[in-house]
N, C-alpha and C positions, 0 to 999 in steps of 0.2 A: 579459530573466533575472531581474533583482531584482523587476520587477513581478509577474512569474508566481509567484515565492517568495513574495512578499507576499500575493498573492491566495490561494495556497494556504494559508498560514498563517492568514490571516482566516476561509476555509472551515473550517479545523480548528477554531479558536476559537468559531465560532458553533456548529458541531455540539457540542462538548463542552459548550456552554452548555444546549442542548437534550437532552444526553443524559442520563437519570437511572436507566436501568437498564441490566443486561448484555446485550450483544448476540451473537447467535451468529456464528461466522465469516462464514457467508455474508451477513450482514445488515453485517459490518463491511467486507466487499469492496465489497458495494452502494453504502453510504453513504461509504466513504474511499477507495477504490480505484479503482472503476469511471470515474470522471470522467477521469481522467489516463490510465489504462491502455486504456480503448476507444479512445481517441482518438490516443495516442502523445503527449500533450504533454509537452514539455521532455525529450523523449528516452526517456519510459518505454515500456518493451517492450509492445506491443498484446496484450490476453488472448489473441487468437487465433494469435498468431506463434510458432509452436512453434519455428523457428528461432532468433529472437532469444531466447527463454527456456532453449533447451538448454543454452548453458553456465553459465547460472545455476542450473537445475535439477541438471546435474552437480556444482555444487559443495555440494548438500545444503541441505534446510529450514533447518537450524540458521544455516547462513552466510547463506541469505536474509533470515532473522529479524533476523540482525544487521546486515545493510544496512538493512534497514527501521528498526531502532531507531535506529541513527546517522545516517539520511538519505543521500542520495546525488543530485549534481546538483541539480536543481529540487525535489526530494521532501524537505520538513525531516523532521527526527527522528522518528519514528513516523508517517510519512504525515502523514496530517490526523486521525489519531486519537489526540491527546494524552493522553486517557484511558486508552487500551488497556493492558493489561499484555503484558509480554513473550511470556506464554501467548496473550493473545487475538491478539496480532500472527501469532505461529507459526502458530494455526490459521487465520487469514486467507491466510496465505502457503500453506499446503496445500489451502486451498479453492480459491484461484486457480490453482496451478498444478497440482492433481490432473487437471483434464481433459487437460492438455499432455503429460501422461506417457504 
């Protein structure tokens, strides 16, 4: 688990270094969320698993955004997007969960 967390942090730092302009919510999801959520790494709910997302969606976008900001399990704070603002992350949560509702 520590190795996964270290790898995720490393990916985030490398991405921050390359990032020079604002990204759309969909770009944030693609660059910072998909790798773990597509495969379910570290217990991340898969992007297409409506049952896994249902209790999270029921808590609302603001609660999910707070989870991303603080980190959870293998997901570091702000996921792997250290330069993302709270508004950026909220938009990414909305983009990621919208198709599941």
